N, C-alpha and C positions, 0 to 999 in steps of 0.2 A: 521512177517504182518507187523507192522505199519511202518518199515523200507522200505519196500516194495511197501505202498501206497503212503506215503511223496514222494519215488524217481520218481513213475508214476504220481504222480503232476507236478513231477520240469520239466520231460521229455515231459508232455504234453503241460506245458508252451510252451516251448521252440519253439516245433513243431508249436504251433497255432497261432506265427506270422506270418507264410507264407502258413496255410491251409485257404481257402473258401470256397464255395461250391454253386452251381446253385439253384437256386429257394429257395431263403429267402425272404421272405415277406417285410422286411424292417430293416433299422439300429437299428429300439429298437422295441421292444417288445412289446407285449399287455399283457390280464391279462391272469395268470397263476391259475389252482389249483395241487394239486397232495398228496401225500405221501412219506415217507422217511423212512428205516430201520437203527435206531442210537443204536450206543455203548456207553456209556457215562463209564469214570474210573473218580472215584473218590479218586483212591490209589495213582497212581503214581507222581502228582506234590508233593504230602505233601512228599513221600520217597524222591524227588530230593532234597525238603527244610530241610530232617529230614538229610539227610546225603550229597550226590552229584550227579548230573547229571551221573557221569561215574557208582557211584558204581547202580543207579538205574538200569542204561544198562545193567550191568553186572548179577543182579538180575532178568533181564526180565518181569519185570514187566507190559511191553509195549504186552507183547506177551500171555498175561493170559486173552484172551475174557471172561475166566468164573469167572473171579473176577470184569468184569464187568457187569454194568444196562446194560438189552436190553433196544430198548424201542421203539414205533414207532410215527410219524409226521404226522398230518396234515398243510400243508402247502398254502399261497397263494403267488403270483408272483407279480409284478407290473414293467413295464420298467417305471421309471421317465424322462429318457434320453438316448440320445444314448452310453452311458456308465455306467449309474449308475438304479439301481435297486433298490425297497422296497420289505422286504419279512416281511411275519407275520407267524408263526406257533405255531402249540399246540405240545409239546413231551409229551408224555405218557411214564413212565423209570420204569419196575421194577426193585426193589433195595431193597436190606437192608438197605441201608444207610441212617444214622438220625444223631446228633449229638446230639439229644434229649434220654431219657430214655424210650420215646416212639416205639415201635416196627413196622418199616416200610418194606410196601411190594410194595408199588407204590408211585410214586411222578409225578405229574402234575407240568409242566412247561409252562411259555409262553413266546413268546420272538416278538419284533421287529428288525428291524437289516436292515444298506445299504450295497450295494455291488457294489462296484468300478469295472468294468472289466476292463481287458487289451484292449480287443477291442471293436468296433460295433459288434452289434449283425449277423451280417450279415458273419459271421466267423462258421464253424464247431466246434472248441477246445477255448474257450477261457477262460483264466485265471480270478480269480479277487481276491478281497479282501475284508474281511469280519468286522463292527464293527458296533453295536447295545445295544438295553438293553432285561436283561429279570428278571422274577421273577418265584419260584419254589416252592413248599411244600414239606419238605424232611421231615417227619412224625407230628408232629404238629409246626411244625414250616415253616413260609413262611420267602425266605430269597432271594434279590437281586444279581443279577450276571452280568456281559459284557460280551457275548463272542464277541471274539476276533480271526480270523483267515486266513486262503486260500480256495481256493475250486477252482474246475475247473469247467463249464459249457461244455457239449454237445448239441448243437443245431440241431434237425432233421427235416432242412425246416422249421423251424418257425411254428412247430403242436407241437411236443415234446422235451422237453428241459428233459435234464440229470444232475444230479448234487453230484460233491462226494463236501465234508467237512469236512474239518479240524480244529475245533477250542479250543481255550484255552478260557475258562471260569472263568474270574477274579469274586473273592468274593468281593460284597461290602458291606457283613454282617458276618465277620468271628465266628459269636456266632451264627449260623445258615447254614454255609454252608464254604467250603473248594473251596478251588480254583480247577478246574477237566479238564478234557477233553475230548473232544467231537467229535466221527466219524461218519459219515450221509452219506446215499445216496440213493439218492431221484428220483425220477420221476415226469413231471406234464405234463398234455394236455392246452393247449392254450383254455380260452374259450370266448376272446377278440379279433381278430385280429389286427393285427398294421394299420395302416391306409397307404394306396397307392394312389399314383397320379393314376388318370385315364387316360385309354390309350387316345393321341390325337385323335380327329375326324379328318378324312382328307375329306376337301373337294371339288369333283371334280371340277376344271374350264372349263366352256365350250372350245373350241379351236376355233380360229375364226382364218382368213384365212386373212393374210396382207400381201400388195404389196410393191414390192421391186424393180421397176423400174429398178436402176442404179445396184441394186446386190452387196450394199455396205456394205451391212447388217443393214441399218436402212430403218424401212418403211417410204414409202413414206408422212403418216402421219407426221411423224416427221423427215423431209428431210428438209432441207431449200435448197437444191441442189437436188432433186429428179430425174436429167438425167445424173447428173455426180459424178463417182462413190468418197467419200469422208472418212472422218474419223468421227468415232461416237461421240467424243469430241467434235468438231465440227457442232455439228448437220448434218452431212454426207455430210459437204463440204469440196474441195479438202484445202490443204496447202503448196505451191511449194515449199517454201523455207524454207519449216520446223519451221519456225517461233512460231508458235503456233497461229498465227492469218490468218483464212479463207481466199483465195483469193480474194473472191467477197468485202473483208473490209479491204485489202492490197493495200495500195498506193506503194509499191515497192514488187512486189509480186514473183519478181528472185533474191531480196536478204531479206538476213535476219535481220529483224528488231525489233523495240519493240511498245507497242499498244499505247504510249503517243503521238507517233512520223506515228500512223494510221500504222504500219508495219515496217518503213523504218528506219536506223539507226540513231544515237544520230548524228545533223550535225555536219562540221568543215568550217565555214563561211570563215575563213584565210586558210586554207587549209595546217596549222602548223606543224598536225597529233596527236593535243588535240582537242579533242570533247567540242562544246560549251556549255556544261553544268560542263568540267574542266578546262574549259581555262575562264580567269581573261581576257584576254584580247581577244576579241571574235573576233574584225572585223583585228586588227592585228598580221600577219605572229610573230609567237615567239617559244619559246623551252620548254620541258616538265618540266627542271628543275628548271623555272619561272613560271610555270602555266599559260604557252601559252603563254605568253608577251615577247618582244623582253629583251636579254642581258640587263640589265640600265648601263646609263651613267650620272652618278651623276652629274659631273661637268660642264657634256653639252657640251663636248668638240669635239665630233665626235669620240670618242674613247672608246669604252666600259671599263665595268668597269673588268672584267676578262682578258682586255689586259694594261687596263690602269696602271703603275708603281705610277699616280698621281691622282688616283683617285676622289679625296677631290677637285684639282687645275685645274681650265682649262690648257690645253695644247694644243702640237701639235703632230700628229702622229709620226711625224721623231722623235720625243725624247719622244717616247712612252708612248705619253698621259702628258707628263710632261713642264711645262713652261721652257722655254730654257731663260738661267741666260743672265744677261745683258752683252755683251763685257766689260763696263767702269767700272763693278766691280768686274768680271774675272782679269780684269787688276791691278786696285785696289789693290785686294786679293794676286796677283802674288807678285806685286811690298813689298806687308808686308813680303809674306813669305820670300822673298831676304832678308830681313833686321830682321833676327831672328838667336841671338847668345849663345852661352854657352862659359862658363865657358871653358876651353882647359881639354880631357877628361872626364868633368862632363854633369851632367844634369841640372845646374841652370843656368837659365837664367840669361842673361849679362843686365842690367838697361836698354841700349841703344836698348834692343828688345822690349819695354813697348809701346812706340807711337805705331808700326808698329799695333801690336796687339791690342790695345785698338781701330784702325782701324779697324778690323777684326770685332770683337766684334761688333761696332754701325752696321757694315754691318749688323749681321747676325741678332740684334735687335730691324733693323729699318724693314725687309723681315721677318713675322713669318713660312714661307715657304721654306727658305731656310735650307739647312742641309752641312755638311761640313766633307770631309774625310781628317785627318792628317795621313801624310808617314812622318817616319823617317829614315833616310838614311846615310850610314858613308863612309869613303874612305876605302882602304885595308889594312890601316894600324892596327897591331895586327890581334888577331883570331877572329874567326866567333863567340867562345864562349865569347867573350867581346865587338865584333861589333854588335850583333843583339839583346843583352837586351838592351844596350844603344840605340841604335834606338830607341827600344819601348820606354822606359822610359823620352827622349825628347818627342818623342808624346806625352807621356801622360802629361807632365810638360807645355806645350801649353795646351791640353785639358784645366788639370787644372786653367791657367789663364785665358781661356775664359770663365769658369764658376764660374772663381770670379768675371768674371764684366756681372754675373746673364744671360749669354746663357743658359739653358736647356740644361744635358748631354744628355739627348737624341735624341739631334737633332744634335751629334758631334761623329764620330767615332777616335780611334786613332788606328796605327800600325804602326810596326817599321820592315826593311827591313833586314838592315844590309849594308852590300858591296852589296850585290845582281846587283844590280839596280843601276851601275857607269850610270853618263850624260858625263864623261870626263876622258880620261885617267889617269889612278892612279900614271904613271909612273913618272909626273911632277909634283914641288909645286903646278902650278896652276890648274891642272888639278883633282888632289886631295882636293884643297879648294873648289872646286864648286860639287863632290861628295859630301864633308859635307852639310847636306842641309835640310830644313824641306819643304815638299811640303803642298799646302794648295789647295784642289780640292773642287767646288762650286758645289752642285745640288740642285734640288727639289727634 
């Protein structure tokens, strides 16, 4: 019987999570009074302590209702919140149970408990947990206890409530009372209904006929353009270009614009495709990558910086914006280049080369804008494996000399070309002599 009762409560708890019904007055119950039929088992908990739960179940103590105390309760329930109730009850128990020598036939018990429900009170089936405090007389002894347990509430349209409860009651005074089990089935009736919200009062508004001459859905009294169909968002006025500005206020009604220019687009005074709000040079045509300004010309030579290979030096367009090296300086450097000599088959400069190289260094130091390309060349005597690195090293030797005279290396570029660029016939002694050379090329 006890097993069936517990199984019923578990099944009801699982079912109640999805069960609701119509007709409930509130999610919180009002005041209830009622009664219940009870069974109190003073024996089973002590049997379990004396042996084990398994042994107690084998003996079947939970099935012997004839050994339990039968009783009745008077109950008062009150909803405290949507999921919490308070109950106060009196239990009268017909039992011979007593820890004293006094022969007992009837016990009085008084309890107060809180019940935490799983769901609000607008559900038919609602499981809950119970915890409280009580005191009872057993013979001549009064003893306190704490009822702890499970329950199931059945709500019949917020008027009648059924309660099924199982408590394990923990004794708080072992000299007067043992732990015990308590089973209860009760019924209550509502004596104070929960508060409900009054139905809203619907006040009919008088129907007033409104005129709308242009039939645009905006009544004439609110229509700024009552004779022309328009938009409600523009007080009944049209917007031909769809820019959100009514045509009557739009200085450019056929072109989308913005409010701060009275419905016209942002102007572009210089017509360069960059509007004046973004154009840093609004009166001079420019390009977008320079925020509407022309491509800059840093050296003011008439060649813009994007085309000028010497943007910091004024030059001429014919020389890609760079200055033209003076002819007399070119001749002087060419003469110096013809007087650069090395030890045969070596990269070591001969002393008779120093005067010419000093002249070249002086030219470079006098004009900081000048740059120099040094090209080393050989005749075709020997293999490229020998000639190519030899020409590179000789060009580098010239660079190192000029560097030692104070010329910044960043202004000089040295390269070797081996025998690949002859200026004379390598079949003759004179031709091979001319091909063994270092060329110096000035530029800006």
